[in-house]
MIZA-402358 format. One record per residue (C-alpha): x, y, z; residue in one letter. Coordinates in steps of 0.02 Angstrom, whole numbers, plus 50000, padded with zeros to 5 digits. Each point is the difference from the previous one (the first is absolute). Layout:
# residues N
XYZa/...
# end
This chain:
# residues 193
500005000050000m/500635017249952n/499925011250154l/499645015249892g/498504991949916d/498365006150078p/498934986349920r/500204987550142p/499475013650123l/498455003549895l/499594981549991d/500244997150186r/499025015250058h/498675001849863a/498544995350114a/500535012750132r/500265013549869i/498284996949924l/499165000550172t/500875016250050c/499635007649829w/498164995550015r/499915008050174e/500865015949940r/498875001449848l/498434997750104r/500585013550122a/499965013549866l/498445007849926p/499794995549815p/500495013949879s/498674994349876s/498684986549976a/501324989049918m/501175001850149a/499004989550121t/501024986450087p/498784986649940d/500455004149820l/501875002250027l/500374985450116t/499954986949858p/501375010049912l/501244998350143m/500694982549968a/500285003549813p/500855016450046a/501194990750116l/500344987549861a/500435014349881r/501145007250134l/500874983350017r/500214999049811q/500645017849992e/501314996650135t/500574984849899a/500205010949845l/500915013150101g/499375014449892g/501294998249863g/499765018249948d/501255005850133g/498695008450107a/500635007850159t/499115008850142a/500295016849913d/499214994349836k/498424992150073v/498665013150028q/498294996250068a/498595000949874m/498695012650052e/498174999349958c/499345016549930r/498214997650061c/500394991650167g/498764985849969l/501194986349943n/499714985650122p/501734992849966l/500955014550079t/499374995750175t/500074981549959f/501865000349960y/500455012550137l/499214989250135t/500794984649924g/501745007450006e/499745005250181c/499374982550045a/501464991749912l/501325009250098f/499034999750162e/499934981049994v/501794997549941l/500715011350135w/498914992350137a/500444981849965q/501614994250083p/500384987849858d/499795012949860a/501185014849991l/500774999750174a/501254985849967p/500765009249852l/501515011450018v/499535018449983p/500695002049823a/499044984649939m/498435005850091r/500095016849909e/500284991349833e/498504988450024v/498885014450056c/500545010749852e/499684985749876r/498284997150075l/499575018550001r/500545002849820l/499104984349940a/498445005250095w/500055017449923r/500234993249824r/498504988550019v/498955013750082a/500485013349872d/499564988649855l/498304995350073e/499565017650058i/500555007449834g/498984987449900l/498455003950103f/500285018849985c/500244998749811s/498214993649990l/499275012650122c/498675012049938q/499955010750158q/501665008849970g/499605002849815a/498305007550044a/500795011750127r/501365005149878d/498755003749861s/498995010750122a/501575009950041h/500375001749814a/498235006349966a/500215012750139f/501645005549919g/499115002549832r/498665010850081v/501255011150091t/501115002149847s/498615001649869a/500695016749941g/501724992849967s/500224988549850v/501734995650060r/499344994650172g/498674989049918a/501314991549893q/501054996150154a/498504992250088v/499614989849844t/501784993450000g/499844995050182k/498344991649966e/500804990049860r/501374993850120e/498694994650127r/498944990449875t/501504990749933e/500524994550175s/498765001950144p/501404997450127h/501625010149993p/501014984149978s/498584989549930g/500844995749835q/501574993850087a/498984990150125v/498924992149865v/501594995449905a/500694991750157k/498354990950024g/500064993649822r/501794994050026a/499474991050160a/498524992149910g/498715009050106l/499295010849860v/499654994949821s/
# end
């Protein structure tokens, strides 16, 4: 067994992680009708399996902590943001609390394992959150309302109207700021056709 490989830790503590994750998710009020714990709980085991797979792959794109940025939902209704946040908290809460998990490792190895898990978790979460946001109609509706307001306030200026039209064109091509990149990643991973 490779001491720097987090997969055995995930396998050994999966049941505890899922239980803690479920408790954390139920403790928070749902951000939308799709964010109820009853709907999200069945997604937990597959998410842990994707995390395990991602740690095995190691993120061959050379991602580091500086390069991984959290995906943000423009409308605030994406159920997966809270889902993955509570999951990440549960993962580390369980691994740090169990005496046979991270405690036996030397500090440098512990940091390496935690960093690999965190980066893998963020890659999985960012892909899923981005895919969901790329399909969202809430952010697009809000953006078009702002664009319409911009047209009304700059009706006397042809130049201002052209700028708003250009912005509208960008939004209709990609409803999420990084939607095209996320959809491309989803296609590469076989999640989107």
